[in-house]
C-alpha positions, 0 to 999 in steps of 0.5 A: 905342894898342893893343899890336898897333898899337904893335908894328906901328909898332915893326916898321915903324920897325924900333925896339926900344922906344917913348917914351910921352909925356903930353898935354903932350908930355913923356916919361913912360916907355918900353916895349920890344918884348919887354915888349909881346910878352910881354904879348900872349903872356900869358893875360890879353891881349885885342885891346883891351889898350892900352900905358898898361895894359902900363905899369900892369902893370909897376908892378902885376903884379896889374892884369891878373890873372884873377879 
């Protein structure tokens, strides 16, 4: 799911976070609206950025660093 779609889902559901699940329907993480908004407003943002990329970015801030 892209960041834009995730933000749209959150707005429609009136929630501040999404739970991230894996292929086995196990909750693996969560992401907040504030986190997604901060990434969307950042200089490295592209409309193809996915929520899983945001989670990777949280774990390793250099993932989306400009080259």
